[in-house]
N, C-alpha and C positions, 0 to 999 in steps of 0.2 A: 189581564188587559186591562185595562182601565175606559170605559167608556166616558164621553162626554160628559152624559146624565149620570153621574156615578152616584148613586142614594147613601152609600156608605162614606163620601167624602164629596162633597162638593164642589170642593175648591180644588180638590187633586183635579177631577173631570174636567174642570174649566182649564187649569193649568196644560195638561194633556194638549187640550184643543188648542188651546194657543201656540204648544209649540208646533203641532202639524199644521197649522195656519200659518206662522212664522218660516218655517222650513219650507212650504208649498211657494211663499210669497220668493224666497232665496233662489231657491232651483229656477223661478219661473225669471231671475233678474230682475226683480223689481223690489221695492225698500223695505227692508225688516230688520228685527231685531235678531235673527239667529244669524249667527255665523257659523264657518265651516267648522270650527275649534269648538262651538256648543255643539253642532251636530254630529261630530266624532265622538265627546263626552258620552251624549245621549247614546249613538250607537252601542258605545262599550259598555252599556249598563242593560242593552237590548230591548230601547227602545223602539218600538213598532211605530213608523212614520204613515205609513196606512192604517185607517180605520179597520177597511173592509180588504181582505189579501185577492190580488186581481190574478187571473188566471196566468199572465205571465211575469209578475214583477213580485218580488215579496219584500214587505216592509219600504214601501215605496223608495228604495234606495237603488232600484236596478238590479237586484238579485234575481238570478232567473230560479222561477217557483223549485221549490224542492233541495234547493241549496241554504236553504237557513232553518234549521229544527226549531226556533223558538218563536214561529210565526202562529198566529191565530186570529180568527177576525175581530173586527174594533171599529171606531167610527172614521170621522174627518183627521183626528190628531193623535201625537203619537203614544203609546200604551205599552206596559211591560207585564208579560207576566211573571216576571222574577223579581223575585221577593230579596233582599237586601239586610 
């Protein structure tokens, strides 16, 4: 997972933070550069929408915990543990 303040690559941390914020705005019905297509594409690579895993949902997409094995703790924007 990539934290917002990722020392190894600060630009990546900033990008991840932006994706998470834009996704949140989109889900709240507010103006956002995130689209469903972009969100689906990021989902397909295992992007983490929530920085911290909540007790009731995983990855911020309404998946009950335990149903997504690729979850781990992160911060306010999308992160991925997967290397491509």
